[in-house]
matplotlib code that plots the C-alpha trace (Angstrom):
import matplotlib.pyplot as plt

x = [89.1, 89.9, 92.5, 94.7, 98.0, 98.5, 96.8, 98.2, 97.6, 94.1, 92.4, 89.7, 91.5, 89.2, 85.6, 84.2, 80.8, 80.1, 77.1, 75.4, 75.0, 78.1, 76.6, 73.4, 75.4, 77.5, 74.3, 72.8, 75.8, 77.1, 73.9, 73.7, 77.3, 78.7, 81.2, 83.6, 84.5, 87.5, 87.1, 90.1, 90.7, 91.2, 92.9, 89.7, 87.4, 86.1, 86.6, 85.8, 87.7, 85.5, 86.8, 85.7, 87.4, 90.1, 90.9, 90.2, 87.3, 86.0, 85.7, 82.9, 83.2, 81.0, 79.4, 79.9, 76.8, 74.4, 76.2, 74.4, 75.2, 77.2, 79.6, 82.8, 85.3, 89.1, 91.6, 95.1, 97.7, 101.5, 101.7, 98.6, 100.0, 100.9, 97.5, 95.8, 97.7, 96.5, 92.9, 92.9, 94.6, 92.1, 89.1, 88.3, 88.1, 89.7, 87.3, 90.1, 93.8, 95.9, 96.8, 98.5, 96.3, 97.0, 98.1, 98.7, 98.0, 94.5, 92.8, 89.3, 88.0, 85.2, 85.4, 84.2, 80.6, 80.6, 81.0, 83.1, 85.9, 88.9, 92.6, 94.7, 98.5, 99.2, 101.5, 100.9, 97.3, 97.1, 93.3, 90.8, 92.4, 89.4, 87.2, 84.6, 83.0, 80.0, 80.1, 83.1, 83.8, 83.1, 82.7, 82.7, 80.6, 80.4, 76.9, 77.2, 74.9, 77.9, 80.2, 81.7, 83.3, 83.9, 85.6, 88.5, 89.1, 89.7, 91.9, 94.1, 94.2, 94.5, 95.4, 92.1, 91.5, 87.9, 85.7, 82.1, 79.8, 76.1, 74.1, 70.3, 69.9, 71.8, 75.3, 77.8, 81.4, 84.2, 87.4, 90.6, 94.1, 96.8, 94.1, 92.1, 88.5, 88.4, 85.2, 82.2, 80.4, 76.9, 74.4, 71.7, 69.0, 66.3, 66.1, 67.4, 70.2, 73.2, 76.5, 78.3, 80.6, 78.5, 79.7, 78.8, 79.1, 79.2, 76.5, 75.8, 72.0, 70.6, 67.0, 68.3, 70.3, 67.2, 65.2, 67.9, 68.2, 64.5, 64.3, 67.0, 65.2, 66.8, 64.9, 65.1, 65.6, 65.4, 65.7, 66.5, 67.7, 69.8, 72.5, 73.4, 76.9, 77.4, 74.9, 71.7, 71.8, 69.7, 69.9, 69.5, 69.6, 70.6, 68.4, 70.5, 70.3, 73.4, 72.9, 74.7, 74.3, 74.5, 75.2, 75.1, 77.8, 77.1, 80.5, 83.5, 85.7, 89.4]
y = [41.9, 42.0, 44.7, 45.9, 47.8, 47.8, 47.0, 45.4, 47.2, 46.7, 46.0, 48.4, 50.2, 53.1, 54.3, 57.7, 59.5, 62.7, 64.3, 67.8, 67.6, 66.6, 67.0, 65.1, 62.3, 62.0, 61.8, 59.1, 56.8, 57.4, 56.0, 53.2, 51.9, 53.3, 55.5, 58.0, 61.1, 63.4, 66.5, 67.4, 69.1, 67.0, 69.9, 70.2, 71.2, 69.9, 66.1, 63.8, 60.7, 57.9, 55.3, 52.2, 51.0, 53.7, 52.4, 54.4, 53.0, 55.5, 59.2, 61.8, 64.9, 67.6, 66.8, 69.6, 71.7, 70.0, 66.6, 63.6, 62.1, 58.9, 56.4, 56.0, 53.1, 53.7, 51.1, 50.9, 51.7, 51.9, 54.9, 57.0, 58.7, 55.5, 54.0, 57.1, 56.5, 52.8, 53.9, 56.1, 53.5, 50.9, 53.1, 54.8, 58.5, 60.7, 62.8, 64.5, 64.7, 63.1, 65.4, 65.2, 65.4, 64.8, 61.2, 60.3, 60.9, 60.7, 60.3, 59.8, 58.1, 56.2, 52.9, 52.5, 52.0, 55.1, 53.6, 56.0, 55.0, 56.5, 55.5, 55.9, 55.9, 55.6, 57.9, 58.1, 57.0, 53.5, 53.1, 51.4, 49.8, 47.9, 45.7, 42.9, 43.7, 45.8, 49.2, 48.6, 47.9, 44.3, 44.3, 46.4, 45.7, 46.9, 47.1, 47.6, 47.1, 46.2, 43.8, 42.6, 46.1, 46.7, 43.5, 43.6, 47.2, 46.2, 43.3, 45.7, 48.5, 46.6, 43.1, 41.7, 38.0, 37.4, 34.4, 34.0, 32.2, 31.8, 32.9, 33.0, 36.3, 35.1, 35.4, 36.9, 37.8, 37.7, 39.8, 38.6, 39.9, 37.4, 34.6, 36.6, 37.6, 41.4, 42.6, 41.5, 42.6, 42.0, 43.3, 45.6, 43.6, 46.0, 48.7, 52.3, 51.7, 53.8, 51.9, 52.3, 50.8, 50.0, 49.6, 46.9, 47.3, 44.4, 44.5, 42.2, 42.0, 43.0, 43.6, 45.8, 47.8, 48.3, 49.4, 51.8, 53.3, 53.9, 55.4, 58.0, 59.0, 56.5, 54.2, 50.6, 49.8, 46.0, 43.0, 41.5, 38.7, 35.7, 34.1, 30.7, 30.6, 34.4, 36.2, 38.3, 41.6, 44.6, 47.8, 51.1, 54.8, 57.5, 60.6, 62.5, 60.0, 57.9, 54.1, 51.4, 47.8, 46.1, 42.4, 40.1, 37.7, 33.9, 33.3, 35.5, 36.9, 37.8]
z = [-134.2, -137.9, -138.6, -141.5, -141.6, -145.3, -148.6, -151.8, -155.1, -156.5, -153.1, -151.9, -149.1, -148.2, -148.4, -147.8, -147.9, -149.7, -148.0, -148.0, -144.2, -142.3, -138.9, -140.0, -141.4, -138.2, -136.2, -138.4, -138.8, -135.3, -133.9, -136.5, -136.3, -133.1, -134.9, -133.3, -135.2, -135.6, -137.7, -140.0, -143.3, -146.5, -148.3, -150.3, -147.4, -144.1, -143.6, -140.8, -140.0, -138.7, -136.1, -134.4, -131.2, -131.8, -135.4, -138.5, -140.5, -143.1, -144.0, -144.4, -146.5, -148.0, -151.3, -154.0, -154.5, -156.8, -156.6, -155.0, -151.7, -152.3, -150.8, -152.7, -153.0, -153.3, -154.6, -153.2, -155.8, -155.6, -158.0, -158.6, -161.6, -163.3, -162.5, -164.0, -167.2, -167.2, -166.6, -169.7, -171.8, -170.7, -171.7, -168.5, -167.8, -165.2, -163.2, -161.3, -161.8, -159.1, -156.2, -152.9, -149.8, -146.2, -145.8, -149.5, -153.1, -154.5, -157.9, -159.1, -162.3, -164.0, -165.7, -169.4, -168.1, -166.0, -162.5, -160.4, -158.1, -156.4, -156.3, -153.2, -153.0, -149.3, -147.4, -143.6, -144.2, -145.7, -145.5, -143.2, -140.2, -139.0, -141.2, -141.1, -137.8, -136.8, -138.4, -140.6, -144.2, -145.3, -149.1, -152.2, -155.2, -158.8, -160.3, -164.1, -167.1, -169.2, -167.4, -170.6, -170.9, -167.2, -166.1, -168.7, -167.6, -164.0, -165.1, -167.1, -164.5, -161.2, -162.3, -160.9, -161.5, -162.6, -161.6, -162.5, -160.1, -159.4, -156.4, -155.6, -157.6, -160.7, -162.0, -159.7, -160.5, -157.9, -158.3, -156.6, -155.8, -154.9, -154.7, -152.2, -153.1, -152.6, -154.4, -156.4, -159.6, -160.9, -163.4, -162.1, -160.3, -161.3, -164.1, -163.8, -161.3, -162.3, -162.7, -159.4, -156.7, -153.7, -150.1, -147.6, -143.8, -141.4, -138.7, -135.7, -136.6, -139.9, -138.7, -135.8, -138.3, -140.5, -137.5, -136.3, -139.8, -140.1, -136.7, -137.6, -140.9, -143.3, -145.6, -146.7, -150.4, -150.2, -147.8, -145.5, -147.8, -147.0, -149.1, -147.6, -146.2, -146.8, -144.6, -144.3, -146.0, -146.7, -148.8, -147.0, -147.8, -145.4, -144.9, -147.5, -150.3, -150.0, -150.6, -148.7, -147.7, -144.3, -143.9, -140.9, -141.7, -141.6, -140.0, -138.9, -141.7, -141.1]

ax = plt.figure().add_subplot(projection="3d")
ax.plot(x, y, z, "-o")
ax.set_aspect("equal")
plt.show()
């Protein structure tokens, strides 16, 4: 069972969902991924910690009124305030000043192309403890219509190493920390996709995940599609509008 007990700076360490319907989201994802829930308070309102096999995997909070339902990616940082300063110097914008919340220190920002992300300075809570198996985080991916501006930003802020590759859909960029690939980046595959950080969940069977999502009121946005040696994936949307991707991995990932 792939587990984590710490994250180096610049690695996506946490994901959470902002939704207008906390109970509805719990019902949808609980059925889809076999999640367990513990209701807490984030210091900014109700917050639910999600677990798999007793290990924390993600969070769910209430979306501010008028804001869309969305999955967010958080990068581990050693010093949230110092990272915030680098974000602004590199051309990003702070959406929220850093603040202490239960378990650590939090900030939220956008890159120069408008893609939003969080930063997380770990205290008692370091991030996702289970990854890369059914119902847990597998991958994070930047979609941006201006990668020439976005990629240097992440190099400067997090020290990401950048490598351009090709896959069946075109050019794909891999971001690495300490020689480990930790995220991807690509141009929008179709028009009118807002620049964003997307979230991938590992699943045992992509088609079964699609069927389960549809049965619970979700929708499919694309797929299933296969990338050789990577896996079979599909884009889904929950009943409240949040997009996410599921992937049946071609081989186990640590």
